[in-house]
C-alpha distance (Angstrom), angle and dihedral (degrees) to the residues before:
residue distance angle dihedral
M1 . . .
A2 3.79 . .
L3 3.78 117.4 .
T4 3.80 112.7 -120.4
V5 3.78 129.8 -168.3
R6 3.80 87.9 -109.0
G7 3.80 90.1 54.4
L8 3.79 90.6 50.9
V9 3.81 91.2 50.6
E10 3.81 92.6 47.7
R11 3.79 94.2 49.7
M12 3.81 102.5 33.4
G13 3.79 103.1 22.1
D14 3.80 95.2 102.4
A15 3.81 95.6 41.7
L16 3.81 92.6 48.3
R17 3.82 92.6 37.6
L18 3.77 92.6 -130.4
T19 3.79 130.7 -171.6
V20 3.81 116.1 -165.4
L21 3.82 117.9 -133.4
G22 3.77 134.0 154.1
S23 3.80 120.8 45.7
P24 3.84 119.3 -3.9
D25 3.80 87.2 -151.5
G26 3.80 87.9 64.9
L27 3.81 90.4 70.2
S28 3.80 89.6 75.6
R29 3.81 92.7 56.9
E30 3.78 116.4 115.8
I31 3.80 121.2 -120.3
P32 3.83 102.8 -138.3
T33 3.83 102.4 -173.5
S34 3.78 140.9 36.1
D35 3.80 93.3 -123.6
A36 3.78 126.5 106.2
S37 3.79 119.4 -177.9
G38 3.77 145.6 141.8
P39 3.81 120.8 -84.3
G40 3.80 92.4 -115.3
L41 3.79 118.4 -170.7
V42 3.80 94.3 -2.3
L43 3.82 87.4 88.1
A44 3.79 87.5 57.6
G45 3.79 91.4 52.6
Y46 3.82 101.1 -96.2
T47 3.82 109.3 120.7
G48 3.80 99.8 161.3
R49 3.81 95.9 107.8
F50 3.79 100.2 24.3
V51 3.83 111.1 143.9
H52 3.78 98.6 -154.9
Q53 3.82 94.8 174.5
R54 3.79 91.3 76.2
V55 3.79 127.1 89.6
Q56 3.80 102.7 -97.6
V57 3.81 116.7 -129.1
L58 3.80 120.4 -168.1
G59 3.78 116.4 -168.6
Q60 3.76 130.5 -175.6
T61 3.81 93.0 -74.1
E62 3.82 94.6 56.5
V63 3.81 94.7 41.8
S64 3.82 94.0 48.2
Y65 3.81 90.0 47.2
L66 3.81 91.8 54.0
A67 3.79 91.3 45.9
S68 3.80 90.3 53.3
L69 3.81 94.1 58.6
D70 3.76 123.8 93.6
P71 3.83 111.7 -100.7
A72 3.81 96.4 -107.1
R73 3.81 94.2 50.1
R74 3.81 92.2 44.3
Q75 3.80 91.6 51.0
E76 3.79 91.0 50.0
I77 3.80 92.7 51.1
L78 3.81 93.6 45.4
R79 3.79 92.0 49.2
T80 3.80 90.6 52.0
Y81 3.80 91.5 44.9
F82 3.79 95.3 50.9
S83 3.80 92.6 44.0
Y84 3.81 87.8 77.8
P85 3.84 117.9 84.5
I86 3.80 94.2 -112.2
P87 3.83 117.2 167.9
C88 3.81 96.7 -129.7
V89 3.79 143.0 -42.4
M90 3.80 122.7 -114.0
I91 3.81 121.4 -158.3
T92 3.81 115.3 -164.2
K93 3.83 133.0 -153.9
G94 3.81 91.5 33.1
Q95 3.80 91.6 -83.9
S96 3.77 123.3 174.0
L97 3.76 114.3 -108.5
P98 3.80 118.0 -103.4
E99 3.79 111.9 -105.6
G100 3.79 111.9 -81.9
M101 3.83 96.4 15.7
E102 3.80 98.5 105.6
G103 3.81 91.8 46.1
E104 3.82 91.6 54.4
A105 3.80 90.7 45.8
I106 3.81 91.5 52.7
R107 3.79 91.3 46.7
S108 3.81 90.3 52.6
G109 3.81 96.3 41.6
I110 3.82 94.8 -116.4
A111 3.81 126.0 141.8
I112 3.79 121.8 -133.2
L113 3.80 116.4 -151.4
V114 3.79 116.3 -162.7
S115 3.81 115.6 -157.5
A116 3.79 122.9 -161.5
L117 3.82 89.7 -150.3
K118 3.78 125.5 100.5
T119 3.79 113.7 -103.0
Q120 3.81 95.8 -107.4
E121 3.81 92.6 49.0
F122 3.79 90.2 45.9
Y123 3.83 92.0 55.4
R124 3.80 90.7 45.0
L125 3.80 90.3 60.4
I126 3.78 104.0 34.8
T127 3.82 98.0 44.4
P128 3.84 97.7 64.4
F129 3.81 90.1 41.5
L130 3.80 92.8 55.5
E131 3.80 92.8 41.8
S132 3.79 90.1 53.0
E133 3.80 92.7 47.7
F134 3.80 93.1 52.1
A135 3.80 98.3 37.4
P136 3.84 115.3 119.2
S137 3.81 110.2 -95.0
L138 3.79 138.7 -171.7
S139 3.80 138.4 -176.0
L140 3.80 113.0 -126.9
H141 3.79 129.3 -166.0
G142 3.78 104.5 -132.1
S143 3.78 146.2 74.2
L144 3.80 126.0 -87.3
A145 3.80 124.0 -154.3
D146 3.80 136.3 174.4
V147 3.80 106.1 -129.4
F148 3.82 115.0 -179.8
G149 3.81 87.5 -25.7
V150 3.81 93.4 -52.6
G151 3.81 119.2 117.3
L152 3.83 107.8 -130.2
L153 3.80 116.3 -169.8
F154 3.80 110.9 -159.3
I155 3.80 115.4 -155.5
G156 3.78 133.2 171.8
E157 3.77 143.6 112.0
S158 3.78 119.2 -37.1
G159 3.80 111.2 -86.0
I160 3.81 95.8 17.6
G161 3.81 92.7 119.6
K162 3.80 108.3 -93.7
S163 3.80 94.1 136.6
E164 3.80 93.4 44.6
C165 3.81 90.3 51.4
V166 3.82 92.5 51.2
L167 3.81 91.0 44.9
D168 3.80 89.6 54.9
L169 3.81 89.5 49.0
V170 3.82 90.1 52.2
E171 3.81 89.6 50.8
R172 3.81 87.8 54.2
G173 3.82 91.4 55.1
H174 3.81 103.4 -89.7
R175 3.80 124.3 121.1
L176 3.78 136.4 -107.8
V177 3.80 118.8 -135.4
A178 3.80 102.9 171.4
D179 3.78 138.4 -16.9
D180 3.80 129.1 -150.3
L181 3.83 94.9 -13.3
V182 3.81 119.9 50.1
L183 3.80 119.3 -176.1
A184 3.80 106.8 -149.6
R185 3.78 122.7 -164.4
R186 3.80 127.0 -178.0
K187 3.78 116.3 -128.8
G188 3.78 115.4 -165.1
A189 3.78 117.4 -31.2
D190 3.80 103.3 -45.5
V191 3.81 111.5 13.5
L192 3.80 121.3 100.2
I193 3.82 117.6 -167.0
G194 3.80 120.7 -163.0
R195 3.79 129.1 -163.6
G196 3.78 139.4 158.4
H197 3.79 128.7 -101.8
E198 3.79 114.0 -89.6
L199 3.82 92.8 -117.0
Q200 3.81 99.7 46.6
R201 3.78 100.1 31.2
H202 3.83 112.2 143.8
F203 3.81 93.2 0.6
M204 3.79 118.3 117.4
E205 3.78 132.8 -164.6
I206 3.79 112.3 -139.0
R207 3.80 111.9 -172.1
G208 3.78 110.3 -118.0
V209 3.81 92.4 15.7
G210 3.80 103.8 54.3
L211 3.78 129.4 -147.2
I212 3.80 119.4 -7.3
D213 3.80 131.7 -174.8
V214 3.79 104.5 -130.1
S215 3.82 95.9 -168.0
A216 3.82 91.4 51.3
I217 3.81 93.9 49.0
F218 3.80 101.8 38.5
G219 3.82 100.9 23.4
I220 3.78 135.3 -105.3
H221 3.82 91.0 -73.4
S222 3.82 89.1 66.9
V223 3.83 94.6 68.7
R224 3.77 139.5 49.8
Q225 3.79 132.8 -168.3
Q226 3.80 99.7 -125.9
K227 3.80 141.1 -8.6
R228 3.76 138.9 -170.9
I229 3.81 111.0 -102.5
E230 3.81 106.4 -128.2
V231 3.81 107.4 158.0
V232 3.81 130.9 26.6
V233 3.80 114.8 -146.5
E234 3.81 114.7 -164.7
L235 3.78 115.7 -160.9
V236 3.81 113.7 -152.7
V237 3.79 135.0 173.4
W238 3.80 113.0 -101.7
N239 3.79 119.6 -114.7
N240 3.79 132.5 161.7
N241 3.79 93.2 -110.2
L242 3.80 95.1 52.8
Q243 3.80 113.8 120.2
V244 3.80 112.3 -147.6
D245 3.80 133.5 166.4
R246 3.81 108.3 -96.3
T247 3.80 100.1 -177.1
G248 3.80 107.6 28.6
L249 3.79 92.1 -125.0
D250 3.79 94.0 112.7
G251 3.77 99.5 54.0
E252 3.81 116.2 -163.4
L253 3.80 121.3 -136.6
I254 3.79 132.7 -158.3
T255 3.81 125.6 -163.7
I256 3.81 119.7 -140.2
L257 3.81 118.7 176.6
G258 3.78 89.4 -17.5
V259 3.82 93.7 -53.3
E260 3.81 117.7 119.3
L261 3.81 114.2 -139.0
P262 3.80 131.8 179.4
K263 3.79 111.6 -104.4
I264 3.80 124.6 -156.9
T265 3.79 121.3 -167.4
V266 3.80 113.6 -149.9
P267 3.83 116.5 -168.6
L268 3.80 113.7 -147.1
N269 3.78 123.5 -139.6
P270 3.83 133.0 154.6
G271 3.79 113.8 -66.1
K272 3.80 97.5 17.5
N273 3.82 112.3 136.9
I274 3.80 99.8 -140.1
T275 3.82 91.8 175.3
V276 3.80 94.4 61.1
I277 3.80 90.0 42.6
S278 3.83 89.1 54.0
E279 3.80 90.3 52.3
V280 3.81 90.1 50.0
I281 3.82 90.2 49.9
A282 3.81 89.9 54.0
M283 3.82 94.2 46.0
N284 3.80 91.9 45.8
H285 3.82 88.9 52.2
L286 3.81 89.9 52.5
L287 3.80 90.7 49.1
R288 3.79 91.4 53.9
Y289 3.80 88.7 56.0
T290 3.79 88.0 59.2
G291 3.81 91.5 50.1
V292 3.81 97.6 -99.6
D293 3.82 112.0 130.1
A294 3.81 109.7 172.8
A295 3.81 95.4 -168.2
H296 3.79 94.5 51.7
A297 3.82 92.6 41.5
F298 3.82 90.7 53.4
N299 3.80 90.9 45.6
E300 3.81 91.4 52.5
R301 3.79 89.9 48.7
L302 3.82 90.9 53.5
K303 3.81 92.6 47.6
S304 3.80 91.0 48.8
Q305 3.79 90.7 50.9
M306 3.82 92.4 48.3
I307 3.80 91.6 49.9
K308 3.80 89.7 50.0
R309 3.80 92.3 48.7
T310 3.81 91.1 48.0
A311 3.79 90.5 51.6
D312 3.82 91.3 48.4
V313 3.82 91.9 50.6
G314 3.81 91.0 48.8
K315 3.80 91.3 50.6
Y316 3.81 90.9 48.7
L317 3.82 92.1 51.6
L318 3.84 91.3 49.5
D319 3.80 91.5 50.6
D320 3.82 90.8 47.9
D321 3.82 91.5 52.3
E322 3.80 90.9 53.4
């Protein structure tokens, strides 16, 4: 859903300590971008590179500049400024509006939001909020768990056992983030954050049992609100023709919202302890962060041994010829 000025006020009004002035009709305006910045040279009369789609932030410098102008010049600049379809105007440090500003805002149907925060603190809070709101997002069918601090996203066909696997992990002390529906949102260039839907957060559907409240059964420590997705674990049904990685040398990747993640395919057959395997996947991922790659270390050991054996055979053949 589009973010409106009213939505921003409802969700960030307390944190930003906002007071609403200007036109009430301006609260229904849509905020089209994640950027918030000062108007720059437009207040000096240059509008050639004015990006009016951004949330407009006026700090002490801009407000004092407007207040220093003679009334006729100030009115001219404000009329030009508010003639653009800007989403809203933010005034920081709780400053009083320059004379004539609120009248022009009302005439143009634009809301003015006055924040009691200093400009730097204001940007520190509003920037991540806007970036999060406009970050690319996607709904994924799967279950997300925090295992040893690693976000494991379990995917696979419906009924294959994703929820049961995560439930077993929770029983072993790990934490549930979301079951069945995972809302993924990209943060920055390479970070993918997953969370559950507001309505079904921390509820799980266990076939044959029904819906359960994980936090009520296992305690508040068994759940968390969101987690970075770091490894995708695909559960598949075992068959003799299934091709799976046996050594870990040829790592598989999956791209979600432009972020590449390691993907591990785990075939399921009777007796396989998928919970312990999931814990090993998480611990192995942590080891790779420290520079320990078991597959590559074993491969180097084999190559070293083969080189040594080849050298020994060559030496033996030379001695035999002599």
